[in-house]
C-alpha positions as CSV (number, residue, x, y, z in Angstrom):
1,M,-0.2,0.0,0.1
2,L,1.3,3.5,-0.8
3,Q,1.5,6.0,1.8
4,R,0.8,9.6,1.2
5,K,3.6,12.3,1.6
6,K,3.2,14.5,4.4
7,T,3.2,18.1,3.3
8,V,5.1,20.6,5.1
9,K,3.0,23.4,6.6
10,M,3.9,26.9,5.2
11,G,4.0,30.0,7.6
12,L,4.8,30.7,11.0
13,R,5.0,27.6,13.3
14,E,4.6,29.7,16.5
15,S,2.8,33.0,17.3
16,P,5.4,35.9,17.4
17,Q,3.2,37.5,20.2
18,V,4.1,36.8,23.9
19,R,1.6,35.2,26.1
20,S,2.0,35.3,29.8
21,P,-1.2,34.9,32.1
22,G,0.9,35.7,35.2
23,H,1.8,39.0,33.5
24,L,-2.0,39.8,32.9
25,K,-2.7,39.2,36.6
26,F,0.2,41.5,37.6
27,V,-1.4,44.3,35.3
28,R,-4.8,43.7,36.8
29,G,-3.3,44.4,40.1
30,F,-2.5,48.2,39.1
31,V,-5.0,51.0,39.6
32,C,-7.0,52.1,36.2
33,L,-4.5,54.1,34.0
34,A,-7.2,56.8,33.8
35,F,-7.8,56.9,37.6
36,G,-7.9,60.6,38.5
37,R,-7.6,62.2,35.0
38,A,-9.9,64.4,33.4
39,G,-12.5,63.8,35.8
40,H,-12.6,60.2,35.1
41,E,-14.3,57.9,38.0
42,C,-13.4,54.5,38.0
43,D,-16.1,51.7,38.4
44,G,-14.2,49.3,40.3
45,K,-12.6,46.1,38.9
46,T,-9.4,46.5,36.9
47,E,-9.0,44.6,33.5
48,A,-5.9,44.1,31.4
49,H,-6.4,46.0,27.9
50,H,-4.3,45.1,25.0
51,V,-3.0,48.2,23.4
52,R,-3.4,47.9,19.4
53,N,-1.9,51.1,17.8
54,G,1.9,50.9,17.4
55,T,2.2,47.1,18.7
56,D,2.6,43.5,17.1
57,G,-1.1,43.0,16.8
58,G,-2.8,43.1,13.4
59,T,-6.2,42.6,11.7
60,G,-7.7,39.5,13.6
61,L,-4.6,39.1,15.9
62,K,-4.3,40.1,19.3
63,P,-1.2,42.2,20.4
64,G,1.0,40.2,22.7
65,D,0.7,40.4,26.4
66,D,3.5,42.6,26.7
67,F,1.4,45.3,25.6
68,A,-1.1,45.1,28.3
69,I,-2.2,48.2,30.6
70,P,-4.9,48.2,33.5
71,L,-8.1,49.9,32.7
72,C,-11.2,49.7,34.8
73,G,-14.5,49.0,32.7
74,E,-15.6,52.6,32.2
75,A,-12.2,53.5,31.0
76,R,-12.2,50.3,28.6
77,R,-15.4,51.2,27.2
78,S,-14.5,54.8,26.7
79,L,-11.3,53.5,24.9
80,H,-13.1,51.2,22.8
81,S,-16.1,53.9,21.9
82,H,-13.6,56.8,21.0
83,G,-10.4,55.0,19.9
84,E,-7.0,54.9,21.3
85,T,-5.8,57.9,20.0
86,T,-8.5,59.8,21.5
87,F,-8.3,58.0,24.7
88,A,-4.5,58.8,24.8
89,L,-5.0,62.6,24.2
90,R,-7.9,62.8,26.5
91,F,-6.0,61.4,29.5
92,G,-2.6,62.6,28.6
93,V,-1.0,59.1,28.5
94,D,1.1,57.2,26.2
95,L,-0.4,53.7,26.1
96,V,2.6,51.9,24.6
97,A,5.1,53.5,26.9
98,H,3.2,52.6,29.8
99,A,2.6,49.0,28.6
100,A,6.4,48.7,28.0
101,R,7.1,50.1,31.5
102,L,4.9,47.4,32.9
103,W,6.5,44.7,31.2
104,R,9.9,46.0,32.4
105,I,9.0,45.6,36.0
106,S,7.0,42.4,35.7
107,P,8.1,39.5,37.5
108,H,6.6,37.3,34.8
109,R,8.4,38.9,31.9
110,K,10.0,36.7,29.5
111,D,12.1,37.5,26.4
112,R,10.3,38.0,23.0
113,P,10.4,34.9,20.7
């Protein structure tokens, strides 16, 4: 009996994005990035939001966990409603720089692939 030749898969074998559940938990331990800015009132629980502009994400591809920032639900809804650029200007924050700082101090940091 003849056996079929296995074809070699094309493309990337591993995702280039960093995944670190520990780092996301670390990020959720911080206060919301918009806390006390421009009259913003946080609504409680902090979530880890993945910054998209200027990161390693793409269409249909979530950015790496090294681009996560802490936001409360209200701030996150505002960001999704108005966009990252408007959110950053309104609250006077650099989202990518803040994510990079958190990644540098994270005990769960690992090297990018």
